[in-house]
C-alpha positions as CSV (number, residue, x, y, z in Angstrom):
1,M,19.0,-96.1,94.4
2,T,20.1,-92.8,95.3
3,T,17.2,-89.8,94.2
4,V,19.4,-85.9,93.1
5,T,16.6,-82.8,92.7
6,V,18.4,-80.4,90.6
7,A,16.8,-76.7,89.0
8,G,17.7,-73.6,87.2
9,A,21.6,-74.2,85.2
10,P,23.1,-77.1,83.6
11,H,24.7,-79.3,86.5
12,T,27.1,-81.4,85.9
13,I,26.6,-85.5,87.5
14,T,29.7,-87.8,87.9
15,L,29.0,-91.5,88.7
16,A,32.2,-93.5,89.9
17,V,31.9,-96.4,90.8
18,A,34.6,-99.1,92.3
19,D,34.7,-103.0,92.2
20,N,36.2,-105.3,95.2
21,G,39.6,-105.5,93.3
22,G,39.9,-101.9,93.3
23,A,39.7,-101.0,89.6
24,T,37.8,-97.6,89.8
25,A,36.0,-96.3,86.5
26,S,34.2,-92.6,86.3
27,D,31.6,-91.0,83.9
28,A,29.6,-87.7,83.5
29,V,26.6,-86.1,82.6
30,V,25.7,-82.7,82.0
31,I,22.0,-82.3,83.0
32,A,20.0,-78.7,81.9
33,V,16.7,-78.2,83.9
34,N,14.2,-76.3,81.2
35,A,11.4,-74.2,82.9
36,A,7.8,-75.2,82.1
37,N,6.5,-72.9,79.2
38,I,3.8,-71.3,81.0
39,P,1.1,-70.5,78.7
40,P,-0.2,-66.6,78.4
41,T,-3.1,-65.0,80.3
42,A,-5.9,-63.2,78.0
43,N,-7.7,-60.2,79.0
44,A,-10.7,-58.7,76.8
45,G,-10.9,-56.1,79.6
46,P,-14.0,-54.8,80.8
47,D,-17.6,-55.2,79.9
48,Q,-18.8,-52.4,78.5
49,T,-22.1,-50.7,77.7
50,I,-22.0,-47.9,74.1
51,T,-24.8,-46.0,73.3
52,A,-25.2,-45.7,69.2
53,A,-25.3,-42.5,68.1
54,S,-29.0,-40.6,67.1
55,G,-30.9,-42.4,64.8
56,Q,-27.6,-44.8,64.5
57,T,-28.2,-49.4,64.8
58,T,-24.7,-49.8,65.1
59,A,-21.6,-47.8,67.2
60,Q,-17.8,-47.9,67.0
61,V,-16.2,-50.2,70.0
62,T,-12.8,-50.3,71.2
63,L,-11.8,-53.4,72.5
64,D,-8.3,-53.4,74.5
65,G,-6.9,-56.7,75.3
66,R,-3.6,-54.9,76.3
67,G,-3.8,-56.4,79.9
68,S,-3.1,-60.1,78.3
69,T,0.6,-61.2,79.8
70,D,2.7,-63.9,79.2
71,T,5.4,-64.2,82.1
72,D,7.7,-66.6,79.9
73,G,8.1,-64.2,76.5
74,T,5.9,-62.5,74.7
75,I,2.7,-62.6,72.9
76,S,2.4,-63.5,68.9
77,S,-1.2,-62.9,68.7
78,Y,-4.6,-61.6,69.5
79,V,-7.5,-62.5,67.7
80,W,-11.7,-61.3,68.9
81,K,-14.5,-63.3,67.8
82,E,-17.7,-63.5,68.2
83,G,-18.8,-67.0,68.1
84,S,-17.2,-68.4,64.7
85,T,-17.2,-64.9,63.2
86,Q,-13.6,-63.1,63.6
87,L,-14.3,-59.5,64.3
88,A,-10.5,-58.1,64.2
89,T,-6.9,-59.1,65.5
90,G,-4.6,-56.9,67.5
91,A,-4.1,-55.6,70.8
92,Q,-6.6,-52.7,70.7
93,P,-8.4,-52.7,67.4
94,T,-12.5,-50.4,66.6
95,V,-15.1,-52.9,65.3
96,T,-18.7,-52.0,64.5
97,L,-21.4,-54.3,66.4
98,A,-24.8,-53.2,65.9
99,T,-27.4,-52.8,68.9
100,G,-28.0,-55.5,71.4
101,T,-25.5,-57.8,73.5
102,H,-22.2,-59.4,71.9
103,T,-20.2,-61.8,73.5
104,I,-16.8,-61.6,72.2
105,T,-13.8,-64.0,73.0
106,L,-10.5,-62.6,72.8
107,T,-7.7,-65.5,71.8
108,V,-4.3,-64.7,72.3
109,T,-1.5,-67.0,71.3
110,A,2.5,-67.0,72.6
111,A,5.3,-66.8,70.8
112,N,5.7,-70.8,72.3
113,G,2.6,-71.6,70.5
114,L,0.5,-71.5,73.7
115,T,-2.9,-70.4,73.9
116,S,-5.6,-68.6,76.4
117,S,-9.4,-66.9,75.5
118,D,-11.1,-64.4,77.4
119,T,-14.5,-62.6,76.9
120,V,-15.7,-59.2,77.0
121,V,-19.9,-58.8,76.8
122,I,-20.6,-55.3,74.7
123,T,-23.8,-53.9,75.0
124,V,-24.7,-51.2,72.4
125,S,-27.8,-49.9,73.0
126,K,-29.8,-47.2,71.1
127,V,-30.5,-43.9,72.4
128,T,-33.9,-43.5,73.9
129,S,-36.6,-41.1,73.0
130,T,-37.0,-37.9,74.3
131,P,-40.3,-36.4,75.3
132,Q,-41.4,-33.3,73.5
133,V,-41.9,-30.4,75.3
134,T,-44.1,-27.4,73.5
135,L,-44.2,-24.2,75.2
136,S,-47.3,-21.9,73.8
137,T,-46.7,-18.0,74.3
138,L,-48.6,-17.3,77.4
139,R,-51.5,-14.3,76.9
140,T,-52.2,-12.1,79.9
141,T,-54.6,-9.6,79.5
142,V,-53.7,-5.6,81.0
143,N,-56.4,-3.4,81.5
144,V,-56.1,0.2,81.4
145,E,-58.2,2.6,82.8
146,V,-57.6,6.0,80.2
147,T,-59.3,9.4,81.8
148,H,-60.0,12.6,79.2
């Protein structure tokens, strides 16, 4: 048995045989080697810390999955979830998050159906109270000597 390794473009392999009586025959087969499907790589972006506006308990946060890639095709969908709750779709959506720490998962799906996931941690903080400073008017006594 002979093993032949081929890669890339289609190859035509021909088998030729001859028997002891001198009769011959041959047959050919075309072999195409397809590249393996490679899953995409999800990139949910860097962790973020956001401060809610004064008096607010929520903040607008822009998620960023534009660093996700698919080396052998295109990404057909971006889905952002916190736990089992879907928050948004798209590569760069803006969402409203309550104060606290949120672990958000981005799942990207390639056109070939393969998927990949990555997480990002978003911390939304409340504005800390600024100490109140009260300035009082200083009283100064000035003694003036008056002569007549």
